[in-house]
ZALUM-383677 format. One record per residue: x, y, z of N, C-alpha, C, O, CB in turn. Coordinates in steps of 0.02 Angstrom, whole numbers, plus 50000, padded with zeros to 5 digits. Glycine has a CB too. Example, Ala and Ser with C-alpha at 12.3 -4.5 7.8 and 13.67 -1.06 7.14 Angstrom:
# residues 2
506604971650390506154977550390506604983550390507124983450423505654977650452/506424988850354506844994750357506455000250394506705005750402507044997050286/
# end
This chain:
# residues 185
472955041850205472315045250199472285051150247472015056450231471745040450212/472575050150307472585055650356473005061450332472835067250343472855053050423/473555059950298473985065250271473605069350219473655075450217474625062350240/473225065950176472835069350124472315073850156472225079550135472505064250078/471975071350206471465075250241471785081350275471515086850272471105070950294/472365080450306472715086050338472925091150287472885097150299473325083450378/473165088850229473365093350175472775097350149472835103350136473695089350118/472205094050141471605097550117471375102850167471195108350147471045092550105/471385101150231471175105950283471655111950284471435117650288471155102550352/472305110650280472795116050280472715120450218472755126550222473515113150283/472605117350160472505121150098471895125550103471905131350083472445116350038/471345122850129470735126650137470845132650183470605138150169470165122250164/471205131650237471335137050284471745142550251471605148450261471705134450346/472245140750212472665145650178472265149550126472335155550120473265142350146/471855145950088471455149250036470955154050066470885159650041471095143949993/470605152050118470115156550148470435162550180470145167950183469695152750199/471045161750205471395167350235471635172150180471635178250191471985164950277/471845169550123472115173650069471575177350030471715182550000472515169350023/470975174650029470445177649988469945181250031469755178950085470105172249946/469725186950007469165190350037468665191849981468865193449925469385196950074/468025191249997467515192249947467145198749962466995200250020467015186349945/467015202549910466655208849918466125209249864466295209149804467135214949915/465495209649883464965210349833464925217649813464955222149855464285207849860/464845218749747464825225549722464175226849685463895222249654465425226949676/463945232949688463375235049649463605237449581464215238049570462975240549686/463145238849536463325241349470463665248149473464035249949427462715241649426/463535252049526463805258749529464505259149561464765264649570463335263149568/464805253549577465465253449608465995254449554465995250949504465595246849647/466445259149565467005260249519467655260449560467645261849620466915266849478/468205259049527468855259349560469225265449532469265266249471469265252749548/469485269549575469835275549553470585275349564470955279049531469555281449589/470815271049608471535270949621471725264149649471305260149669471735276549670/472365262949649472625256849678472785258249751473185262649767473265254249640/472465254649795472565255749866472895249649898472715243949883471895257349901/473375250949940473715245549976473555246350050473745251450080474485245549963/473215241550078473075241550150473415235450180473145229950178472295241350164/473995236450207474365230750235474535225850180474915227650134473955227250290/474265219850183474415214750134473885214350079473995210850029474465208050168/473315217850086472785217250036472835222649984473105228049996472095217550070/472575221249924472595225949868471895226949840471475222449845473075223549813/471775232749812471145234149777471315236249706471825239549695470735239649814/470895234449659471015236249589470915243649577470545246949612470555232249544/471255246249527471185253149507470775253549444470915250049395471875256449496/470245257649445469785258149388470115260349324469965257749270469235262749405/470575265149328470895267649268471335262349236471485262849177471315273849285/471535257249273471965252049247471575245949224471875241149199472475250149298/470915245949232470505240249213470135241949149469745246649148470015238349269/470255238249095469925239349031469225236449033469135230349034470335236348973/468735240849034468035238649035467685239948969467065239648966467655242049092/468055241548916467735243248852467355237348823466855238348789468245245648802/467575231248837467215225448810466515225048839466045223448803467605219048825/466445226548903465785226448933465375232348910464775231748898465835226349010/465695238148905465335244148885465055243648814464555246748799465795250248891/465385239848772465165239148702464755232748691464715230348635465765239048656/464465230148744464045224148740464415218148710464125214348671463425225548700/465035217448728465435211748704465155205248731465005204748790466165212648724/465095200348688464875193648708465445188848694465695188648638464225191548670/465665184848742466205180048730466045175648670465475173348662466335175748792/466545174448629466455170048571466225173748508466135170648456465965164748586/466135180348512465905184148455466485187748421466425193648405465375189148475/467035184448411467615187548379467485187748304467415182548272468275183648395/467445193848276467275194348205467795198148164467845196948104466615197748198/468185202548194468675206248157469345205848193469385203648250468465213648148/469865207948158470525207848188470545212148251470875210348300471065210248138/470205217848249470195222248308469855218748366470095219048423469835228848292/469285215548353468945211948406469365206148432469385204948493468265209248382/469715202748387470145197148409470695199748454470855196648505470445193448348/470985205448436471515208148477471255209848546471605208748596471805214448444/470655212448550470355213948615470225207648654470335207448715469715217848606/469975202448620469785196348655470385192548682470335189648736469395191848608/470945192648647471505188648669472115192748688472615189948711471705183848615/472085199248681472645203448699473125204348641473045201348588473015200548759/473615208548651474105209848599474575203948591474775200848640474495216248614/474755202548530475215197148515475835200248484475765204648441474895191848467/476435198148502477045201248476477145199648402476925194448377477645198948515/477475204148368477645203048297478335199648294478815201948325477655209848258/478355194248257478985190548250479465194248205479265197448156478855183448222/480105193948223480625197248183480995192148140481575193248122481105200948228/480665186548124480975181348082480885174548114480685173948172481715182848072/481025169348075480945162448099481625158948100482015159548053480445158548054/481745155348153482375151548161482195144248170481955142348224482795154248221/482315139948119482195132748128482785129548165483365131048152482085129348059/482615125048212483135121548250483055114048238482505111448235483085123248325/483615110448233483595103248225483695099648291483575093548296484125100948175/483915103248342483985100448409483825105848460483835111748442484705097448421/483685103948522483525109048572484115113648585484685111548586483305105648637/483965120048594484485124848613484515125048689484005125948722484345131948582/485115124148717485205124048789485365131048815485795134548788485765119048809/485005132948867485105139448899485305138048971484935134749008484455143948895/485885140548991486125139249059486255145649098486135151149072486765135249056/486495144949159486615150849201487165155349173487155161449185486785148749271/487635152449138488195156349110488045158949040488405163149014488815152149108/487495156449009487335158648941486585160048934486235156248901487555153348891/486335165548965485635167248956485505168648882485955170648845485435173348999/484885167548860484735168348789484175173348779483625172648806484535161648758/484315178548739483815183448718483705182348643484145183548603484045190848733/483095180048626482945178348557482755184148512482625183148453482405173548555/482735190248538482595196048496481905195848464481815198748410483115196648443/481425192548495480735191848471480695188248403480265189848362480405198648466/481145183548392481105179248333480705173048351480645171248410481815177248307/480425169848300480045163648309480515157748302480865157148252479455163248259/480515153248351480935147348350480485141248346479965140848380481385147048414/480685136448304480295130248299480755124448280481275125448249479735130948247/480555118548299480925112548281480725110548211480135109648197480795106648332/481215109848167481065108148098481035100548088480805098248035481605111048052/481245096748137481275089448128480835085648178480905079548185481985087048135/480375089148212479925085848259479215087648242479035093548237480095087848333/478795082548232478085083748218477695082748283477735077548315477815078848163/477325087848302476935087548364476205086048349475955087748295476995094048404/475875082948396475155081548389474815083148454475135083848506475035074048368/474165083748452473775085148512473905079748564473885073748548473025085748496/474025081748625474145077048679474875075048686475045071048730473745070948669/475315077848644476025076048648476325078448714476145083848739476415079048588/476775074548741477105076348804477775079648788478155077348746477215070048848/477905085148823478535088748813479095084948848479045083448907478485096048839/479615083348810480205080048838480825084148821480795088848781480265072748811/481375082348852481995085848837482175085048763482425089748732482565083148881/482065079148736482255077648667481855081548615482125083248562482185070348654/481215082948629480815086348578480675093648593480275096848559480165082748569/481005096448644480915103448662481265107948612481725105848576481175104848733/481055114248609481405119248570481975122148612482525123148587480915124848546/481825123448676482335125948722482365121548784481845119448810482195133248741/482975120048807483085116748870483425121848915483975124148901483525110048863/483075123648969483345128749015483595125149078483215121749112482805134149033/484235126049091484545122949150484435127349211484245133149205485295121649138/484555124549270484475128249333484875134749330485475134649315484685124049394/484545140349344484875146849342484875150149275485105155749268485575146149365/484615146749223484605149549156484015154149145483495153449177484585143949105/484105159049099483575163749083483455163849008483915165048968483745170849108/482835162448988482615162648918482165168648911481685169448948482255156048897/482305172948862481895178948854481785180848781482175179248737482215184748890/481215184248771481035187248706481045182348649481375183448598481505192848691/480665176848656480595171948602479865170348590479445170848635480995165448620/479715168348529479065165548510479215158448490479635157248447478705169748452/478865153648520478975146548505478375144148467477805144548491479095142348570/478485141548406477925139648363477975132348343478485129048352477895144048301/477425129848316477425123248287477375117548337477555111848321478025122348247/477145118948396477035113548445477595112548494477495109048544476925107348409/478175115248482478725114248528478645118248592478145121748601479375116148495/479125117548636479065121148699479725121748736480265121148708478575117748743/479655122948802480225124048846480245118448897479735116748928480185130948880/480825115648907480935110348956481415113149008482015113948994481215103748923/481165114649068481595116949123481875110649157481515106849189481195121449176/482525109749148482845103449166482785101649240482645095949256483565103749148/482875106349284482815104749355482345109749389481765107949403483505104849389/482565115649401482165120749434482545127349426483055127549392482035119149510/482305132649456482625139149453482695141749382483195145049366483305138849485/482215140349339482215143149271481875149949273481445151249315481845138349222/482075154349228481755160849221481535161649148481955161349103482225166749243/480895162749138480625164049071480355171149070479925172949110480065158849052/480615175149024480415182149020480165183548949480545182748901480995186949039/479535185448943479245187248878479305181348829479515182348772479595193448850/479105175448851479115169448809478405168048786477945167748827479405163248848/478315167348720477655166448690477615159748655478095157548624477505172148639/477045156348662476935149848631476375150448579475815152448596476755144448685/476525148848516476035149248463475935142248433476415138748418476255154248407/475305140248425475135133648397475495128148435475815123748405475315133248321/475445128348501475845123748542475425118048568474805118048564476155127448600/475765113048595475425107548629475245109948699475525114948724475875101148631/474785106448731474545108648797475105108748849475105113048893473985104048820/475565104148844476125103848892476745107148865477295104348871476275096648910/476685113048835477245116348802477775118748851478345120248831477005122148762/477605119148915478095121048966478135115449016477635113749048477915127849000/478725112549023478815107049071479345109249121479915110749102479025100449034/479165109449185479635111249238479715105249284479235103049316479385117549278/480315102549287480455097049333480455099749404480655105449416481125093549317/480245095649450480195097849519480885098749549481385095949526479795092949561/480905102549601481525103949636481375108549694480795109849709482065107049590/481885110949727481775115249784481805122649765481675126949807482275113849838/481975124149703482035131149682481375133949657480845130749662482555131749628/481415139949631480825143449606480925145049532481445147649512480695149949646/480425143349492480425145149421479975151249413479415151249437480185139249376/480235156449380479835162549370479645163449297480045162049252480225168649396/479035165849287478795167349220478555174549222478095176249260478215162349197/478855178749180478685185849178478465187549107478865186949061479275190249201/477845189649099477585191349033477485185148990477545179549015478065196148998/477345186148927477235180648881476515178648876476075181948903477645174748902/476395173048840475715170648831475705164648785476225162248763475265176148804/475095162248771475005156448727474395157548683473905160648704474935149948768/474435155048622473885155648574473825149148535474325146048517474005161648525/473205147048523473055140948485473375134748515473735131148482473285141748413/473235133648579473515127948614473085121748600472475122048608473555129248690/473405116248579473045110048565472815106848630473175106848680473485105048526/472215104248630471945100848689472145093548688472255090548635471185101548694/472175090648748472325083448753471715079448739471745073248741472605081748821/
# end
């Protein structure tokens, strides 16, 4: 119990040190990206405020254009590749899927399904890099140990646990990508 309390106190101290709060009026705008030591400020030209300017209300998605604004751009698939077993990606064989959609043809997923090595679409080993893929139909990525790199990996119609990273001492990096229509548990 003492360890938990010490962990909570340490976490709180780190969070309060990392975050600073600034109240803004309606007339505050950002014009540039400023770096002051370790802190950053947003740049107005890089922040899309058109949704607020057009009286956008969350949940009012009515057209394809509005949907694109609400959820961001989604990549166009360059074809579908059905797999009957997980494709293994290792440090010696990085995989670039060329923005094709990959799915398991022999695994039926349901809401609340747990991602395992056996039902994954891709198994990424330590040091492996998976890039430019769309994973559909509920499947996902199973990082076997740690030190996985996912670049521009997209999950469509996936289960909530579509990405499983086993613990380890390394770092798993995710650059770009996204998820759409994720099933809830």
